[in-house]
Kinemage of the C-alpha trace (Angstrom):
@kinemage 1
@onewidth
@group {chain A} dominant
@subgroup {mainchain}
@vectorlist {calphas} color= white
{ca met a 1} P -116.027 140.169 77.234
{ca leu a 2} L -118.528 140.302 74.144
{ca leu a 3} L -117.412 140.500 70.686
{ca ala a 4} L -119.952 142.185 68.198
{ca gly a 5} L -119.918 143.228 64.546
{ca asp a 6} L -121.834 145.148 61.936
{ca ile a 7} L -120.900 143.384 58.647
{ca gly a 8} L -122.090 145.897 55.616
{ca gly a 9} L -121.350 145.986 51.922
{ca thr a 10} L -119.048 148.783 52.371
{ca lys a 11} L -117.557 148.789 55.880
{ca thr a 12} L -117.111 146.281 58.757
{ca leu a 13} L -117.201 147.599 62.370
{ca leu a 14} L -116.183 145.264 65.103
{ca gly a 15} L -116.330 145.949 68.684
{ca leu a 16} L -115.394 144.581 72.235
{ca phe a 17} L -118.097 145.170 74.919
{ca ser a 18} L -118.207 144.480 78.445
{ca ala a 19} L -121.339 142.746 79.552
{ca ala a 20} L -124.172 144.586 81.767
{ca asp a 21} L -127.639 143.946 82.842
{ca arg a 22} L -129.132 146.319 80.098
{ca arg a 23} L -126.687 148.145 77.924
{ca pro a 24} L -123.187 146.550 77.259
{ca ala a 25} L -120.553 149.100 77.480
{ca leu a 26} L -118.059 149.615 74.575
{ca val a 27} L -114.409 149.049 75.202
{ca ala a 28} L -112.804 148.985 71.699
{ca ala a 29} L -113.848 149.485 68.205
{ca ala a 30} L -112.600 149.366 64.778
{ca ser a 31} L -113.514 149.952 61.067
{ca phe a 32} L -112.690 148.073 58.240
{ca ala a 33} L -113.182 148.178 54.382
{ca thr a 34} L -115.089 144.984 53.666
{ca ala a 35} L -114.106 144.447 50.057
{ca glu a 36} L -110.391 144.618 51.032
{ca his a 37} L -110.596 141.484 53.083
{ca lys a 38} L -111.171 137.872 52.067
{ca ser a 39} L -113.423 136.876 54.818
{ca leu a 40} L -115.100 137.961 58.048
{ca ala a 41} L -112.624 135.680 59.949
{ca asp a 42} L -109.734 137.700 58.386
{ca ile a 43} L -111.310 140.870 59.885
{ca ile a 44} L -111.703 139.463 63.258
{ca ala a 45} L -108.124 137.978 63.384
{ca arg a 46} L -106.853 141.515 62.634
{ca phe a 47} L -109.042 143.318 65.165
{ca leu a 48} L -108.016 140.968 67.854
{ca glu a 49} L -104.303 140.566 67.042
{ca gly a 50} L -101.583 141.612 69.438
{ca gly a 51} L -104.055 142.589 72.324
{ca gln a 52} L -104.181 141.143 75.814
{ca arg a 53} L -108.029 140.557 76.412
{ca pro a 54} L -110.143 138.537 78.706
{ca pro a 55} L -111.951 135.468 77.109
{ca ile a 56} L -114.830 136.284 74.876
{ca glu a 57} L -117.884 134.743 76.294
{ca ala a 58} L -120.374 135.521 73.288
{ca ala a 59} L -120.197 136.995 69.811
{ca cys a 60} L -122.899 138.380 67.572
{ca phe a 61} L -122.590 139.779 64.048
{ca gly a 62} L -125.192 141.533 61.976
{ca val a 63} L -124.599 140.788 58.349
{ca ala a 64} L -126.286 142.467 55.180
{ca gly a 65} L -128.238 139.569 53.844
{ca pro a 66} L -130.557 136.813 54.929
{ca val a 67} L -129.592 134.431 57.692
{ca arg a 68} L -130.566 130.752 57.473
{ca glu a 69} L -129.533 128.240 59.925
{ca gln a 70} L -126.671 130.418 61.144
{ca arg a 71} L -125.057 130.754 57.816
{ca ala a 72} L -125.381 133.746 55.485
{ca thr a 73} L -124.115 134.791 52.198
{ca leu a 74} L -123.774 138.707 52.132
{ca thr a 75} L -125.828 140.379 49.315
{ca asn a 76} L -123.273 142.743 48.125
{ca val a 77} L -120.062 141.086 48.935
{ca pro a 78} L -118.865 137.535 47.897
{ca trp a 79} L -118.718 136.226 51.304
{ca ala a 80} L -120.184 133.281 53.009
{ca val a 81} L -120.238 133.236 56.896
{ca ala a 82} L -121.131 130.495 59.129
{ca ala a 83} L -121.404 130.990 62.973
{ca ala a 84} L -120.232 127.530 63.669
{ca asp a 85} L -116.791 128.366 61.810
{ca ile a 86} L -116.299 131.634 63.761
{ca ala a 87} L -116.825 129.910 67.082
{ca thr a 88} L -114.198 127.245 66.148
{ca ser a 89} L -111.572 129.414 64.816
{ca phe a 90} L -111.849 131.957 67.900
{ca ser a 91} L -112.725 129.682 70.698
{ca ile a 92} L -116.079 131.253 71.389
{ca ala a 93} L -118.693 129.189 73.037
{ca ser a 94} L -121.674 131.082 71.750
{ca val a 95} L -121.684 132.925 68.252
{ca ser a 96} L -124.754 134.313 66.638
{ca leu a 97} L -125.514 135.953 63.053
{ca leu a 98} L -128.417 138.266 62.645
{ca asn a 99} L -129.648 139.914 59.677
{ca asp a 100} L -128.241 143.636 59.981
{ca leu a 101} L -131.485 145.220 60.434
{ca gln a 102} L -132.380 142.704 63.049
{ca ala a 103} L -129.198 143.381 64.875
{ca met a 104} L -129.989 147.262 64.899
{ca ala a 105} L -133.522 146.505 65.941
{ca trp a 106} L -131.726 145.000 69.351
{ca ala a 107} L -130.545 148.529 69.981
{ca val a 108} L -133.815 150.136 69.900
{ca pro a 109} L -134.903 149.496 73.435
{ca val a 110} L -131.667 150.745 74.958
{ca leu a 111} L -131.257 153.970 72.956
{ca glu a 112} L -131.024 157.018 75.027
{ca gly a 113} L -132.533 160.536 74.309
{ca asp a 114} L -129.602 162.301 72.635
{ca glu a 115} L -129.320 159.184 70.309
{ca leu a 116} L -132.639 159.913 68.975
{ca ala a 117} L -133.997 162.939 66.776
{ca thr a 118} L -137.917 162.859 66.932
{ca leu a 119} L -139.746 163.720 63.667
{ca gln a 120} L -143.221 163.151 65.288
{ca ala a 121} L -143.923 162.819 68.810
{ca gly a 122} L -147.060 160.592 68.260
{ca arg a 123} L -148.628 158.888 71.385
{ca ala a 124} L -146.683 155.538 72.034
{ca ala a 125} L -149.037 152.491 72.725
{ca gly a 126} L -147.232 150.613 75.740
{ca gly a 127} L -148.148 147.227 74.249
{ca gly a 128} L -147.643 148.134 70.678
{ca asn a 129} L -145.032 146.900 67.946
{ca ala a 130} L -142.443 148.881 66.639
{ca ala a 131} L -140.487 149.010 63.383
{ca leu a 132} L -137.233 149.888 61.751
{ca ile a 133} L -136.195 151.135 58.273
{ca ala a 134} L -132.670 151.962 57.406
{ca ala a 135} L -131.382 153.534 54.048
{ca gly a 136} L -127.584 153.167 53.352
{ca thr a 137} L -125.502 151.207 50.763
{ca gly a 138} L -128.840 149.202 50.479
{ca leu a 139} L -132.233 149.397 52.173
{ca gly a 140} L -132.949 147.284 55.377
{ca glu a 141} L -136.348 146.796 57.221
{ca ala a 142} L -137.035 145.062 60.546
{ca leu a 143} L -140.203 144.261 62.722
{ca leu a 144} L -140.042 144.533 66.602
{ca his a 145} L -142.886 142.456 67.828
{ca asn a 146} L -144.051 143.179 71.409
{ca val a 147} L -144.190 140.091 73.195
{ca asp a 148} L -145.345 140.173 76.897
{ca gly a 149} L -144.115 143.657 77.065
{ca arg a 150} L -140.502 143.025 75.516
{ca phe a 151} L -139.508 143.893 72.021
{ca val a 152} L -138.486 140.774 69.979
{ca pro a 153} L -136.979 141.715 66.653
{ca ala a 154} L -137.504 139.950 63.522
{ca ala a 155} L -135.682 139.815 60.478
{ca ser a 156} L -136.986 141.100 56.684
{ca glu a 157} L -135.736 141.462 53.395
{ca gly a 158} L -138.311 144.076 52.819
{ca gly a 159} L -135.754 146.436 51.122
{ca his a 160} L -135.846 144.099 48.056
{ca ala a 161} L -139.660 144.250 47.823
{ca asp a 162} L -141.431 145.587 44.606
{ca phe a 163} L -141.404 149.396 44.576
{ca ser a 164} L -144.773 150.689 44.685
{ca pro a 165} L -145.167 154.249 43.062
{ca arg a 166} L -147.764 156.595 44.114
{ca thr a 167} L -147.446 159.396 41.811
{ca ala a 168} L -147.208 159.844 37.991
{ca gly a 169} L -143.446 160.736 38.485
{ca glu a 170} L -142.880 157.716 40.558
{ca val a 171} L -144.592 155.735 37.933
{ca ala a 172} L -142.092 157.020 35.426
{ca leu a 173} L -139.340 156.426 37.543
{ca met a 174} L -140.346 152.594 38.300
{ca gln a 175} L -140.502 152.364 34.346
{ca ala a 176} L -136.944 153.519 33.953
{ca leu a 177} L -135.788 151.391 36.780
{ca thr a 178} L -137.732 148.259 35.371
{ca ala a 179} L -136.067 149.131 32.042
{ca arg a 180} L -132.461 149.413 33.861
{ca tyr a 181} L -132.578 146.464 36.264
{ca gly a 182} L -135.317 144.143 35.124
{ca arg a 183} L -137.484 145.049 38.041
{ca ala a 184} L -137.878 147.899 40.434
{ca glu a 185} L -137.287 147.162 44.074
{ca trp a 186} L -137.266 149.637 46.911
{ca glu a 187} L -133.737 149.288 47.333
{ca his a 188} L -133.235 150.823 43.927
{ca val a 189} L -135.013 154.112 45.282
{ca leu a 190} L -133.962 154.321 49.008
{ca ser a 191} L -130.283 153.908 49.154
{ca gly a 192} L -127.336 155.950 48.397
{ca pro a 193} L -127.320 154.241 44.818
{ca gly a 194} L -130.986 154.714 44.819
{ca leu a 195} L -130.683 158.615 45.408
{ca val a 196} L -128.364 158.372 42.481
{ca asn a 197} L -130.742 156.553 40.433
{ca ile a 198} L -133.367 159.410 41.059
{ca his a 199} L -130.980 161.830 40.061
{ca arg a 200} L -130.357 160.122 36.714
{ca phe a 201} L -133.950 159.733 36.132
{ca leu a 202} L -134.791 163.218 36.517
{ca his a 203} L -131.629 164.756 35.051
{ca pro a 204} L -130.236 162.255 32.633
{ca his a 205} L -127.437 164.700 31.497
{ca gly a 206} L -126.397 165.588 35.067
{ca cys a 207} L -126.234 168.977 36.807
{ca ala a 208} L -123.876 171.779 37.933
{ca ala a 209} L -123.134 169.815 41.058
{ca cys a 210} L -123.181 166.216 39.887
{ca asp a 211} L -122.504 165.301 36.164
{ca pro a 212} L -121.997 161.779 34.878
{ca ser a 213} L -118.276 162.138 35.426
{ca val a 214} L -118.734 162.079 39.274
{ca asp a 215} L -117.525 158.785 41.170
{ca pro a 216} L -120.703 156.749 41.690
{ca ser a 217} L -119.506 156.101 45.096
{ca leu a 218} L -119.303 159.924 45.921
{ca ala a 219} L -122.451 160.798 44.017
{ca pro a 220} L -124.773 160.398 46.794
{ca ser a 221} L -122.900 162.597 49.043
{ca val a 222} L -122.415 165.314 46.422
{ca ile a 223} L -126.291 165.275 45.527
{ca ser a 224} L -127.493 165.355 49.017
{ca his a 225} L -125.035 168.337 50.166
{ca ala a 226} L -125.525 170.269 47.054
{ca ala a 227} L -129.469 169.842 47.839
{ca leu a 228} L -129.481 170.643 51.671
{ca glu a 229} L -127.195 173.732 50.811
{ca arg a 230} L -129.850 174.875 48.100
{ca arg a 231} L -126.887 175.169 45.610
{ca cys a 232} L -128.607 172.989 42.687
{ca pro a 233} L -132.280 172.939 41.850
{ca gln a 234} L -131.772 169.704 40.179
{ca cys a 235} L -130.370 168.109 43.461
{ca val a 236} L -132.911 169.701 45.660
{ca glu a 237} L -135.742 168.065 43.189
{ca ser a 238} L -133.895 164.565 43.346
{ca leu a 239} L -133.663 164.826 47.241
{ca glu a 240} L -137.200 165.920 47.793
{ca met a 241} L -138.403 162.866 45.550
{ca phe a 242} L -136.120 160.585 47.736
{ca val a 243} L -137.521 162.014 50.876
{ca ala a 244} L -141.117 161.543 49.763
{ca ala a 245} L -140.563 157.924 48.849
{ca tyr a 246} L -138.828 157.335 52.156
{ca gly a 247} L -141.612 158.455 54.061
{ca ala a 248} L -144.115 156.809 52.164
{ca glu a 249} L -142.303 153.344 52.615
{ca ala a 250} L -141.643 154.026 56.185
{ca gly a 251} L -145.507 154.296 56.690
{ca asn a 252} L -146.032 151.157 54.728
{ca leu a 253} L -143.856 149.506 57.237
{ca ala a 254} L -145.739 151.077 59.953
{ca leu a 255} L -148.782 149.635 58.550
{ca arg a 256} L -147.564 146.141 57.883
{ca cys a 257} L -145.980 145.942 61.535
{ca leu a 258} L -148.863 148.013 63.211
{ca ser a 259} L -145.880 149.844 64.864
{ca thr a 260} L -147.901 151.924 67.351
{ca ala a 261} L -144.882 151.966 69.643
{ca gly a 262} L -142.696 153.743 67.231
{ca leu a 263} L -141.479 153.741 63.822
{ca tyr a 264} L -137.423 154.227 63.832
{ca ile a 265} L -135.386 155.352 60.782
{ca gly a 266} L -131.661 154.106 60.892
{ca gly a 267} L -128.914 153.678 58.552
{ca gly a 268} L -126.273 156.106 57.425
{ca ile a 269} L -128.268 158.399 55.293
{ca ala a 270} L -130.950 159.814 57.619
{ca pro a 271} L -128.882 161.634 60.098
{ca lys a 272} L -127.054 163.297 57.157
{ca ile a 273} L -130.405 164.453 55.641
{ca leu a 274} L -132.203 165.441 58.727
{ca pro a 275} L -133.241 168.989 57.883
{ca ala a 276} L -134.693 167.389 54.642
{ca leu a 277} L -136.702 164.771 56.841
{ca arg a 278} L -138.105 167.374 59.060
{ca ala a 279} L -139.571 169.077 55.931
{ca pro a 280} L -143.165 168.552 55.367
{ca ala a 281} L -142.868 166.060 52.446
{ca phe a 282} L -141.517 162.967 54.579
{ca leu a 283} L -144.281 162.988 57.092
{ca asp a 284} L -146.959 163.969 54.708
{ca ala a 285} L -146.012 160.764 52.536
{ca phe a 286} L -145.729 158.738 55.952
{ca arg a 287} L -149.342 159.707 56.931
{ca ser a 288} L -151.162 160.158 53.643
{ca lys a 289} L -152.701 156.547 53.754
{ca pro a 290} L -156.419 156.871 54.072
{ca pro a 291} L -158.459 155.367 55.924
{ca met a 292} L -155.325 154.780 58.166
{ca thr a 293} L -154.104 158.637 58.296
{ca ala a 294} L -155.358 159.215 61.782
{ca leu a 295} L -153.785 155.956 63.112
{ca leu a 296} L -150.318 156.966 61.459
{ca glu a 297} L -150.455 160.290 63.038
{ca thr a 298} L -150.307 158.419 66.499
{ca val a 299} L -147.070 156.786 65.673
{ca pro a 300} L -143.892 158.141 67.233
{ca val a 301} L -141.355 158.597 64.488
{ca ala a 302} L -137.443 159.016 65.138
{ca val a 303} L -134.114 158.848 63.600
{ca ile a 304} L -131.451 157.168 65.133
{ca leu a 305} L -128.411 159.335 65.146
{ca asp a 306} L -125.987 156.783 66.543
{ca glu a 307} L -124.021 155.507 63.801
{ca arg a 308} L -122.782 152.412 65.588
{ca ala a 309} L -126.499 151.513 66.462
{ca ala a 310} L -126.105 148.054 64.498
{ca leu a 311} L -122.757 147.309 66.323
{ca leu a 312} L -124.625 147.902 69.822
{ca gly a 313} L -127.455 146.023 68.914
{ca ala a 314} L -125.370 142.959 68.031
{ca ala a 315} L -123.706 143.300 71.566
{ca val a 316} L -127.045 143.533 73.217
{ca phe a 317} L -128.117 140.268 71.515
{ca ala a 318} L -124.743 138.745 72.635
{ca asn a 319} L -124.912 139.826 76.141
{ca ser a 320} L -128.612 138.202 76.342
{ca arg a 321} L -126.904 134.799 75.073
{ca ser a 322} L -124.160 135.289 77.565
{ca arg a 323} L -126.581 135.931 80.632
{ca arg a 324} L -128.594 133.160 79.370
{ca gln a 325} L -125.660 130.716 79.496
{ca thr a 326} L -124.536 132.057 83.012
{ca ala a 327} L -127.977 131.600 84.392
{ca gly a 328} L -128.163 127.820 82.822
């Protein structure tokens, strides 16, 4: 049995999987509000309590923050997590920590057709790299290096890189974000709170759908729904700016990684705003990088629809460690 986890700033998803040659099979899963618990160990204990289960051979957890020497401090939650402590507490021989986007990237090679929505078919290069970008509570990015015909995901904290505006409107947005936060980073733009930042910048007094009294945690959903339903011109404008910026940074990542095998869009936001991503603004911004426009037109671009992709990716990594131990 494999234990996998997707540890985010808002929610933690845990799952038990049965090992397999390629794609582990989900046996049981549960979601927990991250901030309502003292530690990851506390959530694992709750998840496993009272059940009869085979021994756990390997575990892997994707965490929202940088991982160093199998230790991590979460970016948006006051938790410190150590793989060795989890292994000892739950008698698991192999426990691994990965950055959450690195964990999601391990799922990319095993995703199936109905778990992806194509934005640009492109022409995938057989020996090329791939890349992953995901906006949700924050913004994550990961690289998938092609090593001997096999993707090897690498972690990144690219979401915290400096926001690079392209238009006069984005320059003004950068100035507003710098005044508010001290510096402007991509996560301030491409995330749930980032959509709210854009709306606040464009419409400081709010609008009919989203005025300043709206709960900040609900505001991204309120803005995006009003925009997709064309009920509020101000929300439409905000989502359009968000989508164009998302396309631009996705294109930046594709160039940095030379992701000729594909650019994947994960996270909780993309599936919910899929009609907006299918509009011209996203791909126009993605491709509009002369002299590399022709190259970017060949890059396959797809949205990951499976909301448990990061959990699956953690299970894929745990599965690989378990098989390695068995082979050894």
